[in-house]
C-alpha positions as CSV (number, residue, x, y, z in Angstrom):
1,M,-29.8,6.7,-5.4
2,K,-28.1,10.0,-4.5
3,Y,-26.5,11.4,-7.7
4,S,-25.4,14.8,-6.5
5,I,-22.5,16.6,-8.0
6,V,-20.2,17.2,-5.1
7,A,-18.4,20.5,-4.4
8,P,-15.6,21.3,-6.8
9,L,-13.1,21.1,-4.0
10,M,-13.8,17.4,-3.6
11,L,-13.8,16.7,-7.3
12,T,-10.4,18.1,-8.0
13,T,-8.7,16.0,-5.3
14,A,-10.4,12.9,-6.5
15,V,-10.5,13.2,-10.3
16,A,-9.8,9.9,-12.1
17,S,-9.2,8.0,-8.9
18,P,-11.4,4.9,-8.6
19,L,-13.0,5.7,-5.3
20,V,-13.0,8.9,-3.2
21,L,-14.9,9.5,0.0
22,A,-15.6,13.0,1.3
23,A,-16.2,12.7,5.0
24,S,-16.5,14.7,8.1
25,S,-13.4,14.6,10.3
26,D,-15.5,13.1,13.0
27,P,-15.3,9.3,12.2
28,Q,-18.7,8.8,13.9
29,Q,-20.7,10.7,11.2
30,Q,-21.1,7.8,8.7
31,D,-24.1,9.4,7.1
32,D,-21.9,12.1,5.7
33,L,-19.7,9.7,3.7
34,V,-20.3,10.4,0.1
35,I,-18.6,8.7,-2.9
36,S,-17.7,11.5,-5.3
37,A,-16.1,12.0,-8.7
38,S,-14.9,9.5,-11.2
39,R,-16.2,6.0,-11.0
40,H,-18.7,6.1,-8.2
41,N,-20.9,8.9,-7.1
42,T,-23.2,7.6,-4.3
43,V,-23.3,7.3,-0.6
44,L,-21.3,4.7,1.2
45,S,-24.4,2.8,2.4
46,E,-25.3,1.9,-1.3
47,I,-21.9,0.3,-2.2
48,P,-22.0,-3.6,-2.5
49,R,-18.5,-4.1,-1.2
50,S,-16.3,-3.5,1.8
51,V,-14.7,-0.1,2.1
52,T,-12.5,1.4,4.8
53,V,-12.0,5.2,5.0
54,I,-9.1,6.5,7.1
55,S,-9.5,10.2,7.9
56,Q,-6.8,12.7,8.3
57,Q,-7.4,12.8,12.0
58,E,-6.9,9.0,12.3
59,L,-3.8,9.2,10.1
60,R,-2.2,11.9,12.3
61,Q,-2.7,9.8,15.3
62,Q,-1.0,6.8,13.7
63,F,1.8,8.8,12.2
64,S,2.4,10.3,15.7
65,I,3.1,6.7,16.9
66,S,5.0,5.5,13.8
67,P,5.7,7.3,10.6
68,S,5.3,4.2,8.5
69,L,2.3,4.1,6.2
70,G,2.4,0.3,6.1
71,D,2.1,0.3,9.9
72,A,-1.0,2.6,9.8
73,L,-2.7,0.4,7.2
74,G,-1.9,-2.8,9.0
75,K,-3.5,-1.5,12.2
76,L,-6.6,0.2,10.7
77,V,-7.7,-1.9,7.7
78,P,-9.4,-5.3,8.0
79,G,-7.9,-7.9,5.6
80,M,-4.5,-6.1,5.5
81,A,-1.5,-8.1,6.6
82,P,0.8,-6.5,9.3
83,A,3.7,-4.3,8.3
84,G,7.2,-5.8,8.5
85,K,9.0,-2.7,9.9
86,T,11.1,-2.4,6.7
87,M,11.1,-0.1,3.7
88,T,9.0,-2.5,1.7
89,N,5.5,-3.9,2.0
90,N,6.8,-7.4,0.9
91,N,4.4,-9.5,3.0
92,Q,1.6,-6.9,3.2
93,T,-1.1,-8.4,1.1
94,L,-4.8,-7.4,1.1
95,R,-7.1,-10.4,1.5
96,G,-4.0,-12.6,0.7
97,R,-3.6,-11.1,-2.8
98,K,-1.9,-8.2,-4.5
99,M,-3.2,-4.7,-3.9
100,L,-3.2,-1.7,-6.3
101,V,-1.8,1.4,-4.7
102,L,-2.9,4.8,-6.2
103,V,-1.9,8.3,-5.3
104,D,-4.5,10.7,-6.7
105,G,-5.3,8.0,-9.2
106,I,-1.7,7.4,-10.3
107,P,-0.6,3.7,-10.0
108,Q,2.4,3.2,-7.7
109,N,2.9,-0.5,-8.6
110,A,5.6,-1.8,-10.8
111,N,5.4,-5.0,-12.9
112,R,8.7,-6.1,-11.4
113,N,7.2,-6.4,-7.9
114,I,9.7,-4.8,-5.5
115,S,7.0,-4.1,-2.9
116,R,7.8,-0.4,-2.4
117,D,4.3,0.7,-3.4
118,L,3.8,2.5,-0.1
119,A,7.3,4.0,0.2
120,G,6.9,6.8,-2.3
121,I,4.6,9.1,-0.5
122,A,5.3,11.2,2.7
123,P,2.7,11.2,5.6
124,E,2.5,15.0,5.7
125,T,1.1,15.1,2.1
126,I,-1.8,12.7,2.7
127,E,-5.3,14.0,3.2
128,R,-7.1,10.7,3.6
129,I,-7.0,7.1,2.4
130,E,-9.8,4.8,1.0
131,V,-9.3,1.1,0.9
132,I,-11.6,-1.0,-1.3
133,R,-11.3,-4.7,-0.3
134,G,-11.7,-7.3,-3.0
135,G,-11.4,-7.0,-6.8
136,S,-13.6,-5.1,-9.1
137,A,-13.7,-5.2,-12.9
138,I,-13.8,-1.5,-13.5
139,Y,-10.5,-0.8,-11.7
140,G,-8.3,-2.9,-14.0
141,S,-5.2,-5.1,-13.5
142,G,-3.2,-5.4,-10.3
143,A,-6.1,-5.1,-7.9
144,S,-7.1,-8.7,-7.2
145,G,-6.9,-8.1,-3.5
146,G,-8.2,-4.5,-3.5
147,I,-7.3,-0.9,-3.9
148,V,-5.5,1.5,-1.5
149,N,-6.4,4.9,-2.8
150,I,-4.3,7.7,-1.3
151,I,-5.7,11.3,-1.6
152,T,-3.2,14.1,-1.2
153,R,-3.9,17.2,0.8
154,K,-6.4,19.7,-0.4
155,N,-5.7,23.4,-0.3
156,T,-7.5,24.8,2.7
157,G,-6.1,28.3,2.8
158,V,-4.4,27.6,6.2
159,S,-0.7,27.4,6.5
160,E,0.8,24.8,8.9
161,S,4.1,23.8,10.5
162,T,5.2,20.7,12.2
163,I,8.4,19.9,14.1
164,G,9.2,16.6,15.9
165,L,11.7,14.4,17.7
166,N,11.8,10.6,18.1
167,T,14.0,8.3,20.0
168,S,14.3,4.7,21.3
169,L,13.6,4.5,25.0
170,T,15.7,1.4,25.3
171,H,18.9,2.9,24.0
172,G,18.9,6.7,23.5
173,K,22.4,7.1,22.0
174,D,22.4,7.1,18.2
175,S,18.6,6.6,18.0
176,V,17.5,10.3,18.0
177,G,15.7,11.4,14.9
178,W,13.9,14.6,13.9
179,K,11.4,16.0,11.3
180,A,10.2,19.4,10.2
181,S,7.6,20.3,7.6
182,H,5.8,23.5,6.5
183,T,2.8,24.0,4.3
184,V,1.8,27.2,2.7
185,S,-1.8,27.3,1.4
186,G,-3.9,30.1,0.0
187,Q,-7.2,30.9,-1.8
188,S,-8.3,33.7,-4.0
189,D,-11.8,34.3,-5.2
190,Q,-12.1,36.0,-8.5
191,Q,-15.1,37.3,-10.6
192,D,-14.9,34.4,-13.0
193,G,-13.9,31.6,-10.6
194,S,-11.6,30.8,-7.7
195,L,-7.9,29.9,-7.4
196,D,-6.3,28.0,-4.5
197,Y,-2.8,26.8,-4.1
198,G,-0.6,24.8,-1.7
199,L,3.1,24.0,-1.2
200,T,4.6,21.6,1.2
201,I,8.3,21.0,2.0
202,G,9.5,18.6,4.6
203,Y,12.6,16.7,5.8
204,E,13.0,13.8,8.2
205,Q,16.1,12.1,9.6
206,T,15.8,8.8,11.4
207,G,18.4,7.4,13.8
208,G,19.3,3.9,14.6
209,F,16.7,1.4,15.6
210,F,17.0,-0.6,18.8
211,D,15.1,-3.6,20.1
212,A,13.5,-4.2,23.5
213,V,16.8,-5.2,25.2
214,G,18.7,-2.2,23.8
215,D,20.6,-3.9,20.9
216,R,20.9,-2.1,17.7
217,I,18.7,-3.7,15.0
218,A,20.7,-4.7,12.0
219,P,19.7,-3.6,8.5
220,E,17.3,-6.1,6.9
221,L,19.4,-7.0,3.9
222,G,16.5,-8.6,2.0
223,Q,13.9,-5.9,2.2
224,S,15.9,-2.8,3.3
225,D,15.5,-0.9,6.5
226,L,14.3,2.6,7.5
227,S,17.1,3.3,10.1
228,D,19.6,6.0,9.5
229,T,17.7,7.5,6.5
230,G,17.1,11.0,5.4
231,S,13.9,11.9,3.5
232,L,13.1,15.0,1.5
233,T,9.5,15.9,0.5
234,L,8.3,18.5,-2.0
235,A,4.7,18.8,-3.0
236,G,2.6,21.4,-4.6
237,K,-1.0,21.8,-6.0
238,V,-2.7,24.6,-7.9
239,R,-6.4,24.5,-8.6
240,W,-8.8,26.7,-10.6
241,S,-12.5,26.2,-10.6
242,D,-15.8,27.9,-11.4
243,D,-19.4,26.6,-11.3
244,K,-18.8,24.5,-14.5
245,Q,-15.4,23.0,-14.2
246,A,-12.2,22.5,-12.2
247,I,-8.6,22.1,-13.3
248,T,-5.9,20.9,-10.9
249,L,-2.1,20.7,-11.5
250,S,-0.1,18.9,-8.8
251,V,3.4,17.6,-8.3
252,N,4.7,15.3,-5.6
253,H,8.4,14.4,-5.0
254,L,10.0,12.2,-2.4
255,E,13.6,11.0,-2.1
256,R,14.8,8.8,0.7
257,D,18.5,7.8,1.2
258,Q,20.1,5.6,3.8
259,D,23.5,6.4,5.2
260,T,24.4,3.9,7.9
261,D,27.7,2.5,9.2
262,Y,26.2,-0.8,10.1
263,T,25.6,-4.1,8.4
264,R,24.0,-7.4,9.5
265,V,25.8,-10.4,11.0
266,D,24.4,-13.6,12.5
267,G,24.5,-13.6,16.3
268,P,23.8,-16.2,19.0
269,D,20.4,-17.6,19.9
270,G,19.0,-17.0,16.4
271,K,19.3,-13.2,16.5
272,A,20.7,-10.9,13.8
273,L,23.2,-8.3,15.1
274,A,24.5,-5.0,13.8
275,A,28.2,-4.8,13.0
276,S,29.9,-1.4,12.5
277,G,32.4,-0.4,9.9
278,L,30.3,-0.7,6.7
279,S,32.0,0.9,3.7
280,L,29.3,1.2,1.0
281,D,28.9,4.4,-1.1
282,K,25.5,3.5,-2.6
283,Q,23.0,2.4,0.0
284,T,19.2,1.9,0.1
285,A,17.4,4.6,-1.8
286,V,13.9,5.6,-3.0
287,E,13.0,8.4,-5.4
288,N,9.5,9.0,-6.6
289,T,8.3,12.0,-8.7
290,Q,4.9,12.4,-10.1
291,L,3.0,15.1,-12.1
292,N,-0.8,15.1,-12.4
293,L,-3.1,17.2,-14.5
294,A,-6.8,16.7,-13.7
295,W,-9.9,18.2,-15.4
296,S,-13.5,17.9,-14.2
297,L,-16.5,19.2,-16.2
298,Y,-19.6,19.0,-14.0
299,E,-22.1,19.0,-16.9
300,T,-21.8,17.9,-20.5
301,A,-24.3,16.5,-23.0
302,L,-23.2,13.0,-21.8
303,G,-23.0,13.9,-18.1
304,A,-20.1,14.7,-15.8
305,L,-16.6,14.2,-17.2
306,D,-13.4,13.5,-15.3
307,A,-10.1,13.4,-17.2
308,Q,-6.5,12.9,-16.1
309,L,-3.0,13.0,-17.5
310,Y,-0.1,11.8,-15.4
311,Y,3.7,11.1,-15.4
312,R,5.7,9.3,-12.8
313,D,9.5,8.7,-12.5
314,T,10.8,6.4,-9.9
315,Y,14.2,4.9,-8.8
316,N,14.8,2.2,-6.2
317,R,18.0,0.7,-4.9
318,F,18.4,-2.2,-2.4
319,L,21.3,-3.3,-0.2
320,P,23.9,-5.6,-1.7
321,F,23.3,-9.4,-1.6
322,D,25.9,-12.1,-1.7
323,G,24.4,-14.2,-4.5
324,R,27.6,-16.1,-5.3
325,P,26.3,-19.4,-3.8
326,Y,23.2,-19.3,-6.1
327,G,23.3,-20.1,-9.7
328,S,20.8,-17.5,-10.7
329,W,23.0,-14.7,-9.2
330,N,26.7,-15.9,-9.1
331,H,27.8,-12.4,-8.1
332,L,28.1,-10.1,-5.0
333,A,25.5,-7.7,-6.4
334,Q,23.2,-4.8,-5.6
335,T,20.0,-4.5,-7.6
336,E,18.3,-1.3,-8.8
337,L,15.0,-0.6,-10.5
338,S,14.1,2.5,-12.4
339,G,10.7,3.2,-14.0
340,Q,9.0,5.8,-16.1
341,Y,5.2,5.7,-16.4
342,W,2.8,8.0,-18.2
343,G,-0.9,7.6,-18.8
344,S,-4.4,9.0,-18.9
345,R,-7.9,8.2,-17.6
346,L,-11.2,9.4,-18.9
347,T,-14.5,8.7,-17.1
348,M,-18.1,9.7,-18.0
349,N,-21.0,9.6,-15.6
350,T,-24.1,9.5,-17.9
351,P,-27.6,9.5,-16.3
352,V,-30.0,7.3,-18.2
353,N,-33.0,8.3,-16.1
354,D,-33.7,9.2,-12.4
355,A,-33.0,5.7,-11.3
356,V,-30.2,4.5,-13.6
357,M,-26.6,5.8,-14.1
358,L,-24.1,4.6,-16.7
359,R,-20.4,5.0,-15.9
360,W,-18.0,4.4,-18.7
361,G,-14.4,5.3,-19.6
362,V,-11.0,4.5,-21.0
363,D,-7.6,4.1,-19.2
364,F,-4.1,4.0,-20.8
365,N,-0.8,3.4,-19.2
366,H,2.7,3.1,-20.6
367,A,5.5,1.8,-18.5
368,T,9.3,1.4,-19.0
369,E,11.2,-0.5,-16.3
370,D,14.9,-1.4,-16.2
371,G,16.7,-3.4,-13.4
372,P,20.5,-3.5,-13.6
373,A,22.8,-4.8,-10.9
374,L,25.9,-3.2,-9.4
375,I,28.7,-5.8,-9.1
376,Y,31.2,-5.8,-6.2
377,D,34.6,-7.4,-5.7
378,G,34.0,-10.6,-3.7
379,D,37.6,-11.0,-2.5
380,I,37.7,-7.5,-1.0
381,Y,34.3,-8.2,0.7
382,D,35.5,-11.5,2.1
383,N,38.8,-10.2,3.4
384,S,37.1,-7.2,5.1
385,N,34.8,-9.4,7.2
386,K,32.0,-8.5,4.9
387,L,32.2,-4.8,5.5
388,N,33.9,-3.3,2.4
389,F,32.2,-3.0,-0.9
390,V,34.2,-1.9,-4.0
391,Q,32.2,-1.7,-7.2
392,T,33.8,-3.4,-10.2
393,G,31.0,-2.9,-12.8
394,K,27.4,-2.9,-13.8
395,K,25.5,-5.7,-15.5
396,G,21.9,-6.5,-16.6
397,F,19.7,-8.3,-14.1
398,V,16.2,-7.6,-15.3
399,P,16.1,-6.4,-19.0
400,E,14.3,-3.2,-19.9
401,I,10.6,-4.0,-20.3
402,R,8.2,-1.8,-22.1
403,Q,4.6,-2.4,-21.3
404,K,1.4,-0.8,-22.6
405,T,-2.0,-1.2,-21.0
406,L,-5.3,-0.1,-22.6
407,G,-8.7,-0.7,-20.8
408,G,-12.3,0.2,-21.4
409,F,-15.1,-0.2,-18.9
410,A,-18.8,0.3,-18.5
411,Q,-20.9,0.0,-15.4
412,L,-24.6,0.3,-14.9
413,E,-26.1,1.3,-11.5
414,A,-29.9,1.1,-10.9
415,D,-32.5,1.5,-8.2
416,L,-34.6,-1.7,-8.5
417,S,-36.8,-0.4,-5.7
418,D,-36.8,2.0,-2.8
419,N,-34.4,-0.3,-0.8
420,L,-32.7,-2.5,-3.4
421,I,-29.8,-1.2,-5.5
422,W,-28.0,-3.2,-8.3
423,E,-24.8,-2.6,-10.2
424,G,-23.1,-4.5,-12.9
425,G,-20.0,-3.8,-15.0
426,L,-17.7,-5.1,-17.7
427,R,-14.1,-4.2,-18.4
428,Y,-11.9,-5.2,-21.4
429,E,-8.2,-4.8,-21.0
430,T,-5.3,-5.5,-23.3
431,I,-1.7,-5.5,-22.3
432,S,1.5,-5.9,-24.3
433,A,5.0,-6.2,-23.0
434,E,8.3,-6.3,-25.0
435,F,12.0,-6.6,-24.2
436,D,15.2,-6.6,-26.2
437,D,17.9,-9.3,-26.3
438,Y,19.8,-9.7,-23.0
439,V,22.2,-11.9,-21.1
440,T,21.2,-13.4,-17.7
441,L,23.3,-12.4,-14.7
442,G,23.8,-15.8,-13.1
443,Q,24.7,-18.2,-16.0
444,E,25.3,-15.5,-18.6
445,V,22.9,-17.1,-21.0
446,P,21.9,-15.0,-24.0
447,I,18.1,-14.6,-24.3
448,D,16.4,-13.4,-27.4
449,G,14.0,-10.4,-27.0
450,G,10.4,-10.9,-27.5
451,R,6.8,-9.5,-27.2
452,I,4.0,-10.9,-25.1
453,S,0.4,-9.9,-25.3
454,Y,-2.6,-10.4,-23.0
455,D,-6.2,-9.5,-23.1
456,D,-9.2,-10.4,-21.0
457,V,-12.8,-9.4,-20.1
458,M,-13.7,-8.9,-16.4
459,F,-17.2,-8.8,-14.9
460,N,-18.7,-7.6,-11.6
461,T,-22.2,-7.4,-10.2
462,G,-23.6,-6.6,-6.8
463,L,-26.8,-6.0,-4.8
464,T,-27.3,-3.7,-1.8
465,W,-30.4,-4.1,0.3
466,L,-31.2,-1.2,2.6
467,V,-32.8,-3.2,5.4
468,T,-33.4,-0.1,7.5
469,D,-32.2,3.5,7.6
470,Q,-29.3,2.2,9.8
471,T,-28.4,-1.2,8.3
472,E,-27.6,-2.5,4.8
473,V,-26.8,-6.0,3.6
474,Y,-24.8,-6.5,0.4
475,A,-23.5,-9.2,-1.9
476,N,-21.2,-9.1,-4.9
477,F,-19.2,-11.1,-7.4
478,S,-16.2,-9.5,-8.9
479,Q,-13.3,-10.5,-11.1
480,G,-9.7,-9.3,-10.8
481,F,-6.9,-9.4,-13.4
482,E,-3.3,-9.5,-12.4
483,L,-0.1,-9.9,-14.5
484,P,2.6,-12.3,-13.3
485,D,5.9,-10.7,-12.4
486,L,7.5,-10.7,-15.9
487,G,10.8,-9.3,-14.7
488,L,11.1,-12.0,-12.1
489,R,10.6,-14.7,-14.7
490,L,13.1,-13.2,-17.1
491,R,15.8,-12.8,-14.6
492,Y,15.7,-16.5,-13.6
493,T,15.3,-18.0,-17.1
494,S,17.6,-20.0,-19.3
495,N,14.9,-21.6,-21.4
496,F,12.1,-19.1,-22.0
497,D,8.8,-19.8,-23.8
498,A,6.7,-16.7,-24.2
499,G,3.7,-18.8,-25.0
500,S,3.7,-21.0,-21.9
501,S,1.2,-20.7,-19.1
502,E,4.0,-19.3,-16.8
503,L,3.2,-15.8,-18.0
504,E,-0.6,-16.0,-18.4
505,P,-2.5,-13.5,-16.3
506,M,-4.0,-14.5,-13.0
507,K,-7.7,-14.0,-13.1
508,T,-9.4,-14.0,-9.7
509,D,-13.1,-14.6,-8.9
510,T,-14.2,-13.1,-5.6
511,Y,-17.6,-13.7,-3.8
512,E,-18.5,-11.5,-0.9
513,V,-21.4,-10.9,1.5
514,G,-21.5,-8.3,4.2
515,V,-23.5,-6.2,6.5
516,R,-23.0,-2.6,7.8
517,S,-24.9,-0.9,10.6
518,D,-24.7,2.7,11.8
519,L,-26.7,2.9,15.0
520,G,-25.7,6.4,16.0
521,D,-23.2,5.7,18.8
522,T,-22.4,2.3,17.4
523,Q,-21.0,1.3,14.0
524,L,-20.6,-2.4,13.1
525,S,-19.6,-4.3,10.0
526,A,-19.0,-7.9,9.0
527,A,-17.8,-9.4,5.7
528,V,-17.1,-12.9,4.4
529,F,-15.3,-13.5,1.2
530,H,-14.0,-16.3,-0.9
531,S,-11.6,-15.8,-3.9
532,T,-10.3,-18.4,-6.4
533,S,-7.8,-18.4,-9.2
534,D,-6.8,-21.1,-11.7
535,L,-3.2,-19.8,-11.9
536,G,-1.3,-18.6,-8.8
537,S,1.5,-16.1,-8.8
538,I,5.1,-16.6,-9.9
539,A,7.1,-17.0,-6.7
540,I,10.6,-17.5,-5.4
541,E,11.6,-20.2,-2.9
542,D,15.2,-20.6,-1.9
543,F,16.2,-18.4,-4.9
544,S,14.5,-20.7,-7.4
545,L,11.3,-20.2,-9.4
546,V,8.3,-22.1,-8.2
547,L,6.6,-23.5,-11.2
548,P,4.2,-24.6,-12.5
549,R,1.6,-22.2,-11.3
550,V,-1.4,-23.9,-9.6
551,K,-4.9,-23.2,-8.4
552,E,-5.5,-21.1,-5.3
553,R,-8.4,-20.3,-3.0
554,I,-8.6,-17.9,-0.1
555,T,-11.5,-17.5,2.4
556,G,-11.8,-14.8,5.0
557,L,-13.8,-13.1,7.7
558,E,-13.5,-9.4,8.6
559,L,-15.2,-7.7,11.6
560,T,-15.1,-4.1,12.7
561,G,-16.8,-2.2,15.5
562,R,-16.8,1.2,17.2
563,H,-18.9,2.5,20.1
564,Q,-19.2,5.9,21.7
565,L,-19.8,5.3,25.4
566,N,-20.3,8.9,26.2
567,D,-18.8,12.3,25.4
568,Q,-15.5,11.2,26.8
569,W,-15.0,7.5,26.0
570,R,-14.8,5.6,22.7
571,L,-14.0,2.0,21.9
572,G,-13.2,0.3,18.7
573,G,-11.4,-2.5,16.9
574,L,-11.2,-5.0,14.1
575,L,-10.6,-8.7,13.5
576,T,-9.3,-10.5,10.4
577,W,-9.2,-14.3,9.8
578,M,-8.1,-15.9,6.6
579,K,-7.5,-19.4,5.2
580,G,-5.5,-19.7,2.0
581,E,-4.6,-22.9,0.0
582,S,-3.0,-23.9,-3.3
583,Y,-3.5,-27.2,-5.0
584,D,-0.4,-29.5,-5.1
585,K,-0.8,-31.7,-8.3
586,N,1.9,-34.1,-7.2
587,Q,0.3,-34.9,-3.8
588,G,-3.3,-34.5,-5.2
589,K,-4.4,-32.3,-2.3
590,W,-4.7,-28.7,-1.1
591,L,-1.8,-27.2,0.9
592,D,-1.9,-24.0,3.0
593,L,-0.4,-20.9,1.4
594,N,2.7,-19.5,3.2
595,S,2.5,-16.6,5.6
596,F,4.0,-14.2,3.1
597,R,0.6,-14.5,1.4
598,V,-1.8,-15.3,4.2
599,P,-1.1,-13.6,7.6
600,P,-2.0,-15.0,11.0
601,V,-5.2,-13.9,12.7
602,Q,-5.0,-10.1,13.2
603,L,-6.7,-8.2,16.1
604,S,-6.6,-4.5,16.8
605,A,-8.5,-2.6,19.4
606,Y,-8.4,0.8,21.1
607,V,-9.8,2.8,23.9
608,Q,-9.9,6.6,23.5
609,Y,-10.5,9.1,26.3
610,Q,-11.2,12.8,25.8
611,S,-10.5,14.1,29.3
612,S,-11.3,17.7,28.4
613,A,-11.8,19.9,25.3
614,D,-8.0,20.1,25.0
615,W,-6.8,16.6,26.1
616,L,-7.1,13.4,24.2
617,H,-5.6,10.0,25.2
618,K,-5.7,6.8,23.2
619,V,-4.4,3.3,23.9
620,Q,-4.4,0.6,21.2
621,V,-3.5,-3.1,21.3
622,N,-2.2,-4.9,18.2
623,H,-2.2,-8.7,18.2
624,S,-0.8,-11.1,15.6
625,A,-1.7,-14.8,16.4
626,D,0.3,-18.0,15.9
627,R,0.2,-19.6,12.4
628,D,1.6,-23.0,11.7
629,E,-0.7,-24.4,9.0
630,A,1.9,-23.8,6.2
631,F,4.7,-25.2,8.4
632,K,2.7,-28.4,8.9
633,D,2.2,-28.8,5.2
634,G,6.0,-28.9,4.5
635,A,9.2,-26.9,4.5
636,G,9.9,-24.1,2.1
637,W,10.3,-20.3,1.8
638,G,7.8,-18.5,3.9
639,R,6.6,-21.8,5.5
640,G,8.2,-21.3,8.8
641,E,6.2,-21.5,12.0
642,V,4.9,-18.0,13.0
643,K,4.8,-17.1,16.6
644,A,2.3,-14.7,18.2
645,Y,3.1,-11.3,19.5
646,T,1.1,-8.5,21.1
647,T,2.0,-4.8,21.3
648,L,0.5,-1.8,23.0
649,D,0.7,1.8,21.6
650,Y,-0.1,5.1,23.4
651,F,-1.1,8.4,21.9
652,A,-1.9,11.8,23.6
653,A,-2.7,15.2,22.1
654,Y,-3.0,18.5,23.9
655,Q,-4.5,21.5,22.2
656,L,-2.5,24.7,22.8
657,G,-4.1,27.7,21.2
658,Q,-3.6,27.4,17.4
659,G,-1.2,24.5,18.0
660,S,-1.2,21.0,19.4
661,I,1.4,18.9,21.1
662,N,1.3,15.2,20.1
663,V,3.0,12.4,22.0
664,G,3.2,8.8,20.7
665,I,4.8,5.7,22.3
666,E,5.0,2.6,20.1
667,N,5.4,-0.7,21.9
668,L,4.5,0.8,25.2
669,L,5.2,-2.4,27.2
670,N,8.5,-3.0,25.4
671,E,7.6,-6.3,23.9
672,D,10.6,-8.3,22.6
673,Y,9.3,-9.7,19.4
674,R,9.8,-10.3,15.7
675,T,7.2,-9.3,13.1
676,V,5.7,-11.9,10.8
677,L,8.1,-10.8,8.0
678,G,11.0,-10.9,10.5
679,Q,10.2,-14.5,11.4
680,L,9.8,-15.6,7.8
681,N,12.7,-14.0,6.0
682,R,15.3,-15.8,8.1
683,S,15.4,-19.1,10.0
684,E,16.4,-19.0,13.6
685,S,19.8,-20.4,12.8
686,Q,20.4,-17.6,10.3
687,G,19.5,-14.8,12.7
688,Q,16.1,-13.3,12.7
689,H,15.2,-9.6,12.4
690,Y,13.8,-8.2,15.7
691,A,11.3,-5.3,15.9
692,P,11.9,-2.0,17.7
693,G,11.4,-1.8,21.4
694,R,9.7,1.1,23.2
695,T,10.0,4.2,21.0
696,L,8.9,7.8,21.7
697,M,7.7,10.4,19.2
698,V,7.0,14.0,20.3
699,S,5.8,16.7,17.8
700,Y,4.3,20.1,17.7
701,H,1.8,21.1,15.0
702,H,0.9,24.8,14.5
703,Q,-1.7,26.5,12.2
704,W,-0.9,30.0,11.2
């Protein structure tokens, strides 16, 4: 077991995050992958679970094709559902379950699950991403499907600038967007240590989105769209270190606002159309600000210490929704969610002897969330052909919820022999949530405030067998812990019982076996998993709560491969298959989960050609298969028949001195299709949401 204290530079970017991988920029060099800092400190080959590492090089290629983080993850991570081409990751589950998103160890999830966990970080501030697939006891609640751990840029001492343009190739007018960003970075070595710093500022403006036949894509009223939005990014990081410790202070701020003249209307042949003339002062918005103070002590009497204090403030606003036909709404309303989060993490890595390591620590998080609704005049809206919104007031929708989470964990890792490694861990977590008296929006029913408490113990264990120097086989059992969406339950209630099973946590048991091989020019992996839970998630179907909660089970297969043919050619790809079911007590049988939870079979593959030292070309294919299992089991929200689609993307980069020109074309063959989310959110009679046609992005990146 390789317990080396990694360079301070790696430690400060990783402190208090559950998993950090420091890797060569060359994705072939798997032997260089090292788990560093807080809760793991071993090489990748010794981990008994599935891990995907996305380097900065891979991210830059994907962001040169599409600026969406969700798109990148959907194409690069096995087990990840495809993105929906909207502002939210509503249907983007990981292994069919909820994923915990972290930015430098700071949770991005909200208890009121609005699915904007990936929308609060800008691409230009990301260094790399690690995805742990499957639950693990030491990571705490909200990670039953896995963890997406986003690491922000380290200070390299090199300043960089990027400018870019993008446009639809099916309808150039009104589709042109642009972006610009600049990073200043420096380092200063002093007698008693070193100081490095970095500052990034960026702005991006998107134009209208157009489908394969040149029609403007209407805003997605349910999940919000990215068209006609302006985004401002500010990020800074200061770090001081010596041979004993490192201290890092960082700030990250993003605000994204939509300003469009278009709304959505139903068109012929089951297609949503864009109608101009929208009059709405407050449109879709995302604001996310976080502060992080991290401290690493490389050696103490108890081992290496990693500590973190953080604060996060966020605000989200959706497009208005005509909820007048639904009793739970009864208004033409626009929902908001604001949240303030602060917390800390403390992790100790204590060597017991040369073969055994004990990792233990404590986490605390305090969250305050409030979800009001802006109310609009229905008569004015109706008489203006659904274009004019005049606000008449503001009412409560989800009451303010204050939630505290305290968790403690301990994990033992041991070399049982030269080629057999074992780990086992426990975590105890207690969570309390309270809310004051409130009145429901739809029926205006007064509800008494209350307090709800949860606590549970989670366990994980795993074995890794190093079969050869190039191949390892692993098996693990892990438990995940996930709170139900309390805000969702409260907003739909007229008869609330805090002690009922409706609000009990969902505890997930996951079993996994896998194999990884690094054969030099070829890397292969395969994993099979099976997860079960006695209580499913709270869900909405046709604007009504789905209760009672029932048993669920999900089984899946994940395959990845990459092969370097020669100095010029490289091939790679991944395949994901899943089967998910819930138990229907009335029918006495298992029914397939809908496609919001379990996506169709996903296949991604690429061919990369390095024609010279300066030229790189890459073509990738993305295939989403048919899925009708849930449709055959009965009608309901998300149970529509999902039709297959295949898209092709192209990327090229040319090195020009200290700069590089990047060209990306998304949907190269101009496929006329609807994403999985676009097919599920609306029936064909209501007008479905189509995806963008052929789209071009051109950018220039320069290092000063």
